[in-house]
N, C-alpha and C positions, 0 to 999 in steps of 0.2 A: 501492497498499498503505499511505503513510503515512500518505494522508486519508484512508484507508479504517478505521486505526485511531484516529484522532481520533475520527471520525464514531462509531465504537462506545464511546470511552472518554467524551465529552461524552452519547452517551443513558442510559450507567450513570448519569451524578455526579448525570444531570438526576433519576432513577429513585431516585436516593440521596438527594437532599437533597426531594427531594419527603415521600420518606417519613418520613422524617427530620423536615419540618414539621410533619403530620399532630400526629408524637409530643411535638412543643412547643406545639401548641396543642391537644390532648387534656390534655394539663399542664398548663396555664395556670392558675396560679392555686390551683393545690390539692397546689402544696407544703406539706409538717409540717418541723420543726423535727429529726426523724430522715429526710429528708432531706438535707440539707447537710451538706459538708463542707468545711473550709476548710484549702485547701490550705499560702497563704501569708498574709500581711498581705496584704487585699481582695481576695484569689483563692480564688474557692469555684469547687466542684461538688458537682449536683442528681443525683437516682438521673434526670433529663431526659435530662443531659448522654451518661449512660452509656447510656442505653437508645436516643439517639437515634445514636450513635457507632456500637450493637453493629448497628445495624438497615441504618446505611451500610454495613460492612464484613460484610456479612452480602451487602448486593449484591452490594457488589465483591466479593469472596471468589469467587460461583459464576460472575462471569463472567469476573475475572483470577486464575485461584488464585493465581497466583506470583508477578503485581505484591505489594512491600515498600509499606509505607505507614506514615506521619507522623501520627498522631492523636491530640490534646489527652488523651484520655486512657486510651491504651494506650501500651505499650511499643512502640517498633519490633519490623516483623516481617522478619528476614533476607530475600532471596533476589536476584533477579540484580539488578541497579545501574543498569542501561539505563532502568530505569522506577519511576516514585516517586509516591503517591498524597501530598497534604497534606488532612490531615480536622481540619474546625471542627465537631464536631456542635451549638454552642449556643455561639456566636457574640455574647458578651452576657452574663453568667450573670447578672452583677449586678444589672441588668436588670428579665432574667427573673423572679428572684427576687421582684422589687420590683411587678410588671405595668409597668414603665415599655416602652413602645412601641418598644423599638429592637432588636432583635434577629434572627438569622438562623443559615443553615448555610451554612458556606462551603465547598465541595469544589474542589482542583486538580488536574491531573494532568499529570506529567513527566515528558518522555521524555528524556535522554544532557545530563542538569544544566537542561534548559529550560523551562519555563512554556508547554501545550501545548494545556490545554483549564482553565477555567476556571469555575464556575458558585455563585452567591451568591444563595439563595432565603430573600427577604423574606413569613413564612407570612403574618402577620398581611396586610400591604398584597395577597399573593397576587401578588407581584412574582418573577420569576423572569428574572436573571441570565444571559447564559452568554456565554461566548467561544471561538473556537477560533484558534489562532495565524494570521496570513495570511486569518481569515476575517471578522474587523470584530467589534463587539461589538451584544446585545444586551440588550433588555430586553420580554419577554411577545412574541419573535420580532421586533418593530419595529429594526432601522439606529440604535446611539446614537452619541450622541460627545459628548468636552468640550466646555466651554463657550468664547470664542471672549474672554471677557471679559480683559483686562490692565490696566488700570491700577487700580490700589489702592485708591480707593475707590470703585471698583465693587464690589471683590472680596467673597466668602465663605470662608473656606476656615476644614476641618476639624482638631482635634486628640485626642489623647489623653493624656490626662495621664500617666505613670513611677512607677504603682504598684509595678513590681518593679524600676524601677533608682531607687531611693529614693534616692539616693548621690548620683547627678548630677540631682538636684532644682535647681542651684543654675543650673545652664546649660541648665536645662529653661526656668526660667522668664524669665533671661537673653533669651532666643530670643521667650518666649511677646510679653516686653516691646516685643522691636524690632520684629516682627510688631505687634503690636496697635497702637503707636502711630503704623504705620505703612494699617492698613485698620481698625483694628476692629471690624469683624462675623467673629468665630470663632465656632464653636458645639464641643462637644464634647456626643456623643451617646453616650459607652458602648459601640461594636462596631466596632473597625476595620471588618472587613470591608463591611458597612453605609457608613461614610465611601467609602472606596475605590470601591466601586457606586455611593453617589449620588457623587463624582469623576466617574467614567467618563458617567454622562450627564447628567449637566453644571448638578446644581443644588449643585453644591458647587466651587468651583473651584482646590481644591489641598487636601494635605493632610500633617500630616507628625505624627509619634510615633517614640517610640524603646521599645525594648525586647519588640520585639512576635515571638511566635513565626512559619516560616514556614508554618503551616497558617491562622493571623493576614490573611496579605499574600498569598498567593498568588494565589486565585482572584479577589480583587480589581487586582490587579497587574497582569494579564495584560486585564480589563476595561478597565484605562485605556489599556493600550498600545494593544489593538485601537482604543479608542476615538479614537485616534488625540493623547494622552495621551503624557508623561514618567515614568519611573519610573526614582528611584536611590535610593543612600543619601545621606546630611547632605552627600557630600564630589562627589556627581554619580557616584561611582561603581557598581557594579554589585554591589555585595558584601552589599545588603538581605533578601537572604533570611537570610545567613550571620550575620548582626552585628544584624539586627531592628533599624535605623534608616532608616526608608524616608522619603522626602517624593515625591509627586506630585504635579499637577496638572497641564490644560494647557498648552503648550510655554514659553510665556512664563512663567506664574505659576510651574511648578518650578523657573526657572532662576530668576526669583526667590528666593525659597524658599531655596535651594542656596548663593544668592551670601551670604543670612543669615548658613544654622545653619553652615558647611563652615567661616568665623573664628570662632562661639560655640563648636564642639564641639572645633574642630582640638586636638590632646595633651589631649584628656579623657576620652578613649574608649579 
């Protein structure tokens, strides 16, 4: 029964992600100033975010009318607490506004507090990342795995700047400094969901960012776990969906990230 529920949720998430991806492509390069609203410093929403989210919600509510949803642009919908959807209809909004080619749709489904289904869809590259707990992670239907790199001089890491937590800029920069001095190969794409998906398929060896929302992380975190990687907060604990601070990667790189991040942020978060 649980496997059937997960399979159905996955099918609905894929349908929603693909439909939303079409909306993103149709609107790309067509935004005008009246289509943009600033939610906070460096944090924007567009009419495309809202249209994408509404399409996803329509598809989910048609299949699961009583399931609660946490979505970036909507107020939470109260319902039974045993299941929950996490939706980011456009992760990488600033990129999208500028036509910088790193944005996606991210949809996750949780049951009894655990991530069970995750979908990240990159419509530009036509890349569909999917995962069901216990069944592995896939990219366009093919199994994916985290990288095997472990030496610092070999790895490529990804991060995101703390634009929602500027008060913690100094410890973040210290973490960046310590990691940069070990590897020097760090990228910032501007979409946490893409960074996590790329970690799951081995394009990136590890990732860290702070002050994210659950919908930024849910699908990508499950992808990494099902691809053989590790995900935690900066202290190696499993509270990242609640506190927003995430460290992820293949098992060895994840452990090394936590060794650096824990001491830097202890007592500061």
